C-alpha positions as CSV (number, residue, x, y, z in Angstrom):
1,M,26.0,50.5,-15.2
2,A,23.2,49.0,-13.0
3,E,23.4,45.3,-12.3
4,T,20.2,43.2,-12.3
5,T,19.9,39.9,-10.7
6,A,17.4,37.5,-12.1
7,T,16.6,34.1,-10.8
8,P,17.9,31.6,-13.3
9,T,15.1,29.5,-14.9
10,A,16.9,26.3,-13.7
11,R,16.4,27.4,-10.1
12,R,12.7,28.3,-10.1
13,A,10.0,26.0,-8.9
14,H,8.3,24.1,-11.7
15,P,4.5,24.9,-11.8
16,A,3.5,21.2,-11.9
17,H,5.7,20.4,-8.9
18,S,4.3,23.5,-7.0
19,A,0.7,22.5,-7.8
20,L,1.2,18.9,-6.7
21,V,3.1,19.8,-3.5
22,G,0.4,22.4,-2.8
23,L,-2.4,19.8,-3.2
24,A,-0.5,17.2,-1.1
25,S,0.0,19.9,1.6
26,L,-3.7,20.7,1.6
27,G,-4.3,17.0,2.0
28,V,-2.0,16.9,5.0
29,L,-3.9,19.9,6.6
30,L,-7.3,18.4,5.9
31,Q,-6.2,15.1,7.4
32,G,-5.8,16.9,10.7
33,V,-9.3,18.5,10.4
34,W,-10.9,15.1,9.6
35,A,-9.0,13.3,12.4
36,G,-10.2,16.0,14.8
37,L,-13.8,15.3,13.7
38,F,-13.7,11.6,14.6
39,M,-11.3,11.8,17.5
40,G,-13.5,14.4,19.1
41,G,-16.4,11.9,19.5
42,S,-18.5,12.8,16.5
43,D,-21.8,11.0,15.9
44,D,-20.6,10.3,12.4
45,Y,-17.5,8.5,13.5
46,G,-17.4,5.9,10.7
47,T,-18.0,8.4,8.0
48,W,-15.1,10.6,9.2
49,V,-12.8,7.6,9.5
50,E,-13.6,6.7,5.9
51,V,-13.1,10.3,4.8
52,H,-9.7,10.3,6.6
53,Q,-8.7,7.0,4.9
54,H,-9.6,8.2,1.4
55,G,-7.9,11.6,2.1
56,A,-4.7,9.7,3.1
57,E,-4.9,7.7,-0.2
58,A,-5.3,10.9,-2.2
59,T,-2.5,12.7,-0.3
60,V,-0.1,9.8,-0.8
61,A,-0.9,9.7,-4.6
62,L,-0.3,13.4,-4.9
63,A,3.0,13.1,-3.0
64,A,4.0,10.3,-5.3
65,L,3.2,12.4,-8.4
66,A,5.1,15.4,-6.8
67,T,8.1,13.2,-6.3
68,I,8.0,12.1,-10.0
69,A,7.7,15.8,-11.0
70,A,10.7,16.7,-8.8
71,L,12.8,13.9,-10.4
72,V,11.8,15.0,-13.9
73,W,11.9,18.8,-13.7
74,L,13.9,19.6,-10.6
75,R,16.5,16.9,-10.4
76,H,19.3,19.5,-10.1
77,R,17.7,20.8,-6.8
78,T,18.8,18.0,-4.4
79,A,17.1,19.5,-1.3
80,V,13.7,19.8,-3.2
81,V,14.0,16.3,-4.6
82,V,14.9,14.8,-1.2
83,G,12.2,16.8,0.6
84,T,9.5,15.8,-1.9
85,A,10.6,12.1,-1.7
86,L,10.5,12.4,2.1
87,L,7.0,13.8,1.9
88,F,5.9,10.8,-0.1
89,V,7.6,8.2,2.2
90,L,6.4,9.8,5.4
91,A,2.8,10.2,4.0
92,L,2.9,6.5,3.0
93,A,4.2,5.5,6.4
94,E,1.5,7.7,8.0
95,M,-1.2,6.0,6.0
96,L,0.0,2.5,6.8
97,L,0.3,3.4,10.5
98,G,-3.3,4.7,10.4
99,M,-4.5,1.5,8.8
100,A,-2.8,-0.4,11.7
101,I,-4.4,1.6,14.5
102,D,-7.4,-0.7,14.8
103,D,-5.2,-3.7,15.4
104,A,-2.4,-2.0,17.3
105,S,-3.3,0.9,19.6
106,W,0.4,1.8,20.0
107,A,0.4,3.1,16.4
108,V,-1.5,6.2,17.5
109,V,1.5,7.2,19.6
110,V,3.6,7.4,16.4
111,H,0.7,8.4,14.0
112,V,-0.1,11.8,15.6
113,P,3.5,13.1,16.0
114,L,4.3,11.9,12.5
115,A,1.4,14.0,11.3
116,M,2.9,17.1,12.9
117,L,6.2,16.3,11.2
118,L,4.4,15.9,7.9
119,L,2.7,19.3,8.4
120,A,6.1,21.0,9.0
121,L,7.5,19.4,5.9
122,A,4.5,20.5,3.9
123,V,5.2,24.1,5.0
124,W,9.0,23.9,4.4
125,L,8.9,22.2,1.0
126,P,7.2,24.9,-1.0
127,T,9.4,27.6,0.6
128,Q,12.5,25.6,-0.3
129,A,11.3,25.1,-3.9
130,R,10.7,28.9,-4.3
131,R,14.2,29.7,-3.1
132,G,16.7,29.8,-5.8
């Protein structure tokens, strides 16, 4: 008799959570692109700073929605819920640090490495959600 192993439905990633985390992760990646455009001395500095700001707002909103989705549909997956909540909290902290950079130049020293941590979390989270 052959045994088959199927991933239980309760352990699969929920499509809404996957989509929201994917979009938030894309936002994190694009933030790096947009930051590079204005940090590299672009002629359109002000425009790219605004794009970066609005991108941060959208990314934080998507991460918040992903956290709600994790709490609703994946509450039994502790690592996924904690990771998604961490994505939201770190994205929010990153946005607030970015807003403080004009008044406190030290914030850039934390802002850029935190962006790298966010990018790593954005890669880890979908893979963790897909594991069973």
